C-alpha positions in Angstrom: 27.2 -4.9 5.3 25.3 -7.9 7.0 24.7 -10.3 4.6 25.5 -10.5 0.5 24.1 -13.5 -1.8 24.5 -13.5 -5.5 20.7 -11.6 -5.7 20.5 -9.6 -2.7 22.6 -7.7 0.1 21.3 -7.5 3.3 22.4 -4.0 5.5 21.7 -2.4 8.6 20.0 1.3 8.7 20.9 4.0 10.8 18.4 2.7 13.7 19.7 -0.8 13.0 17.0 -2.3 11.4 17.8 -5.1 9.1 17.1 -4.0 5.2 17.4 -6.6 2.2 18.1 -4.4 -0.9 18.5 -6.3 -4.4 22.0 -6.2 -6.0 20.6 -4.9 -9.3 19.4 -1.8 -7.1 22.8 -1.3 -5.3 24.7 -1.5 -9.1 22.9 1.9 -9.9 22.5 3.1 -6.1 25.6 2.8 -4.2 25.4 3.0 -0.2 27.1 4.6 2.3 28.0 3.1 5.2 27.3 4.7 8.6 29.2 2.6 11.3 30.3 -1.1 11.0 30.5 -1.6 14.7 28.0 -2.7 17.4 24.0 -2.8 17.4 21.1 -1.1 18.4 18.9 -2.2 20.7 15.2 -0.1 21.1 11.8 -0.2 22.1 8.7 1.8 21.7 6.9 2.9 24.5 3.2 4.9 24.7 2.4 7.0 27.8 -0.4 9.7 28.6 0.1 12.9 28.0 -0.4 14.0 31.6 2.8 12.9 32.1 6.1 15.7 31.8 8.1 14.9 28.9 11.3 15.8 30.5 10.7 13.4 33.5 9.9 10.8 30.7 12.8 11.3 28.6 14.8 11.4 32.0 13.3 8.0 33.5 13.8 6.0 29.8 17.4 7.5 29.4 18.5 6.2 32.7 16.5 2.6 32.3 18.5 2.6 29.1 21.7 3.2 30.9 21.0 1.0 33.9 20.4 -1.7 30.9 24.2 -1.4 29.7 23.1 0.6 26.4 25.8 3.2 25.1 24.7 6.1 23.5 21.1 6.0 24.8 18.7 8.2 23.1 14.9 8.7 23.2 12.8 10.2 20.6 9.2 11.0 20.1 7.4 8.7 17.3 4.2 9.8 17.4 1.7 11.7 18.9 -1.6 9.9 19.2 -5.1 11.0 20.5 -4.5 9.7 24.0 -0.5 8.9 24.4 2.8 9.8 23.1 4.8 7.0 21.5 8.6 7.4 22.4 11.3 5.1 21.3 14.1 4.4 23.4 17.4 2.6 22.4 20.8 2.7 22.7 23.9 0.8 21.2 25.4 -2.7 22.7 29.3 -2.7 21.5 30.9 -5.8 20.0 33.7 -7.2 22.7 
């Protein structure tokens, strides 16, 4: 849980996006906490189809590691008309 008020609770999703949920909804639909430490940092990158997917994933994972991210990942988000959109990210652990 990130923030709780009388009307809503703000939580982080599995991808660490902030989501605001009305407390009335939480009373009837309980949530499960996945992880309580760290924050996921991510960005999207669109690249042409003529670049090898394995080369892209290797380069993006290397960039995430060089940025100091742990448990880095690459996901394909969208197959567009002219490019593939990738999501690259990783966690920043709390001290």
